[in-house]
Structures are given as structure tokens and as C-alpha cells.
C-alpha positions in Angstrom: -0.1 0.3 0.5 3.3 2.4 0.7 5.8 1.0 -1.7 3.7 -0.8 -4.2 3.6 -4.0 -4.5 6.2 -5.9 -6.2 5.7 -9.5 -7.5 7.7 -12.2 -6.6 8.3 -13.3 -9.7 10.3 -9.2 -9.9 12.0 -10.0 -7.1 13.4 -13.0 -7.8 15.3 -11.6 -10.9 16.4 -8.4 -8.5 20.2 -8.0 -7.0 21.2 -7.7 -3.7 21.9 -4.4 -3.7 18.0 -3.9 -5.4 16.8 -6.3 -2.9 18.3 -4.7 0.3 17.0 -1.5 -0.2 13.6 -2.6 -0.9 13.6 -4.7 2.0 14.4 -1.3 3.8 11.6 0.2 2.0 9.3 -2.4 3.2 10.2 -1.9 6.7 10.5 1.4 7.2 6.8 1.8 5.3 5.2 -0.7 8.0 5.7 2.4 10.5 3.1 4.9 8.0 0.8 1.6 7.4 0.4 2.0 10.9 -0.3 5.5 11.9 -3.2 4.9 9.7 -4.6 2.1 11.9 -5.7 2.0 15.6 -3.2 0.6 17.6 -4.8 -2.4 18.7 -7.2 -4.1 16.1 -9.5 -7.0 17.6 -6.5 -7.2 20.6 -3.6 -7.6 18.4 -1.3 -4.5 18.5 -1.6 -3.8 14.3 2.2 -3.0 13.3 3.6 -6.0 15.3 1.0 -8.0 13.3 2.7 -5.9 9.9 5.8 -6.8 11.7 4.8 -10.6 11.7 3.9 -10.5 7.7 7.5 -8.7 6.9 9.7 -11.2 9.0 8.1 -14.3 9.0 8.4 -15.4 12.0 5.2 -16.3 13.5 3.5 -19.6 11.7 -0.3 -16.9 11.0 2.2 -14.3 9.0 3.3 -18.5 7.2 -0.4 -19.4 6.3 -0.5 -15.7 4.8 2.3 -15.4 2.7 1.4 -19.2 2.1 -2.5 -17.8 0.7 -0.5 -15.1 -1.1 1.4 -17.3 -3.3 -1.8 -19.7 -3.8 -4.0 -16.2 -4.6 -1.3 -15.6 -7.4 -1.0 -18.8 -8.8 -4.7 -18.6 -8.8 -4.7 -15.2 -10.9 -2.3 -16.4 -12.7 -4.1 -19.9 -13.9 -7.7 -17.4 -14.3 -5.7 -15.1 -17.1 -4.2 -18.3 -18.8 -6.9 -19.8 -19.3 -9.0 -16.6 -20.4 -6.1 -17.0 -23.5 -3.5 -14.7 -21.6 -0.8 -16.9 -21.5 2.0 -14.4 -21.0 0.9 -15.4 -17.0 2.1 -19.1 -18.2 5.8 -18.2 -16.6 4.0 -16.5 -13.2 1.8 -19.5 -12.6 4.8 -21.8 -12.8 7.3 -19.7 -10.9 4.7 -19.8 -7.9 3.8 -23.5 -8.7 8.2 -23.7 -7.8 7.8 -21.5 -5.0 5.2 -23.3 -3.8 7.0 -26.6 -3.7 10.0 -24.9 -2.1 7.5 -24.4 1.2 8.2 -27.1 2.9 12.1 -26.4 2.5 11.9 -22.4 4.0 9.4 -23.0 6.1 9.5 -26.2 8.8 7.0 -25.4 10.4 4.7 -25.5 7.9 5.4 -28.9 6.4 2.1 -31.0 8.9 0.0 -27.9 7.6 1.2 -28.9 3.9 1.1 -33.0 4.2 -2.5 -32.5 3.6 -3.2 -35.0 0.2 -6.8 -34.3 0.8 -6.8 -30.2 0.7 -7.0 -28.9 -2.9 -5.2 -26.1 -1.3 -2.0 -28.3 -0.3 -2.3 -31.1 -2.6 -1.8 -28.8 -5.8 0.6 -31.4 -7.6 -1.8 -34.6 -7.9 -5.3 -33.0 -8.4 -5.1 -32.7 -12.1 -3.7 -35.8 -14.0 -3.0 -35.1 -18.2 -4.7 -38.1 -19.4 -7.9 -37.2 -17.0 -7.8 -33.8 -19.1 -10.6 -33.7 -21.9 -10.0 -30.9 -24.4 -13.5 -30.7 -25.1 -14.3 -29.6 -22.0 -12.4 -26.5 -21.8 -14.1 -24.8 -25.8 -15.5 -21.8 -23.0 -12.2 -21.2 -22.2 -9.3 -19.4 -24.1 -10.8 -16.0 -24.3 -11.7 -13.6 -21.8 -14.0 -15.0 -19.3 -17.5 -14.3 -19.2 -20.3 -15.0 -16.0 -20.9 -18.2 -17.5 -17.3 -19.2 -18.5 -16.4 -18.2 -14.5 -18.4 -20.9 -13.0 -17.3 -23.5 -15.7 -15.0 -26.0 -13.7 -12.2 -26.8 -14.0 -9.2 -30.2 -13.6 -8.2 -27.6 -11.2 -9.4 -28.2 -7.8 -7.7 -25.6 -5.9 -8.2 -23.2 -9.0 -12.3 -24.6 -8.6 -12.2 -23.9 -4.9 -10.7 -20.6 -5.0 -13.1 -18.9 -7.6 -16.1 -20.5 -5.1 -14.6 -19.0 -2.5 -14.6 -15.3 -4.3 -17.8 -16.4 -5.0 -19.1 -17.2 -1.4 -18.2 -13.2 -0.4 -20.0 -11.8 -2.3 -21.9 -13.0 -5.8 -22.4 -10.6 -7.9 -19.2 -8.3 -7.3 -17.4 -12.0 -7.5 -18.8 -12.7 -11.2 -17.9 -9.0 -12.1 -14.5 -9.4 -10.1 -13.6 -12.7 -12.1 -14.5 -11.7 -15.3 -13.3 -8.6 -15.8 -9.2 -8.0 -17.3 -7.2 -7.3 -15.0 -3.3 -7.9 -16.3 -2.4 -6.2 -19.5 0.3 -6.0 -21.4 2.0 -3.4 -23.6 5.1 -4.8 -26.0 8.6 -2.8 -24.7 
């Protein structure tokens, strides 16, 4: 909100100096952001929550980070399924990022072992030999209110759409049907 969102794929290409500068900017932005809100939110010191999120030093912050990456995966896949293939690289980047989570954040290993959840069992939810091209004829073009309701073979993506639509069906359909990522050739 203060520094702007730097996509993880961009951070992955940044030099150590650029990363250090971004970290300093994020750290200093905490005070600015915390000043906009009450000191305590639902009994928690808001600045401390921001600090936890930045440092990823508690299980809650790790789960928020995981959810953020899942959201990025689903947003990227959503764009790819609408024919915006430039987001395929982003989708692949975030899938790879999540495969590193158990080693990078051992505190989440038990959570990530759950093979029953479409949120944690990403690699085994789609079997290529079961995917029928004829089932995807509504896709590869901009989303509509009917294509948003289409069930895919990606269980995590279906769950993501349902979550968005459950919160506010009318706004959710509008949000899912509206193209957000536009690319201009350099």
C-alpha cells in the first residue's frame, strides 16, 4: 500500500542491492501504514502484525504468505485460461515457489502434508490423461459470467473461484470476469 507491490517473480530477478533497498523501504513503510489504523485491531498490536508478516516469524504470517502465493497462482491460472498466456510464466513461478515452502518454512510441513485439501495438494489434482480438450471450449477467450462458473480439472483453482463467489456473488462474478492483466510490448 505504501511502497507498491513488487511481484515475487520480479524480486527473483533483482540484485542483492535492489533487494536490500526494497527491504529497507518495506520496513520503513510499516510505521507509515500502522499510523493509518488504530494501535490495536481485535486485541492485536497492528504494527506487530505487520512486522510478523514482513519477517515471517510466526505460523500465522507463514500461512498468510502461503495464501498470498496460492492467490497469485490462481489469479495467474485464471488469466491463462482466458487466453492471456503471458501469465503462464507467473503461474509456473508460483507453483515452483510453493514447492519450496516445506524446506524454507519447516513449521508448515504438517499443514502441507494434507493430501485431502485442494489448497495443499497442488501437484496431484490434475491428471493430464483425464483432461479432455472438449471440456475447455469455453476457455481461451476473455472470461464471462458463464465461463467463471465452469469447473476445471484444477481443484485448487475451482476452490479459489468458489471462495471469491461465496463472499459476494455479484461482485465476485464481476471481479472474475473482468480482465486485469494487460501487457504492452516494450
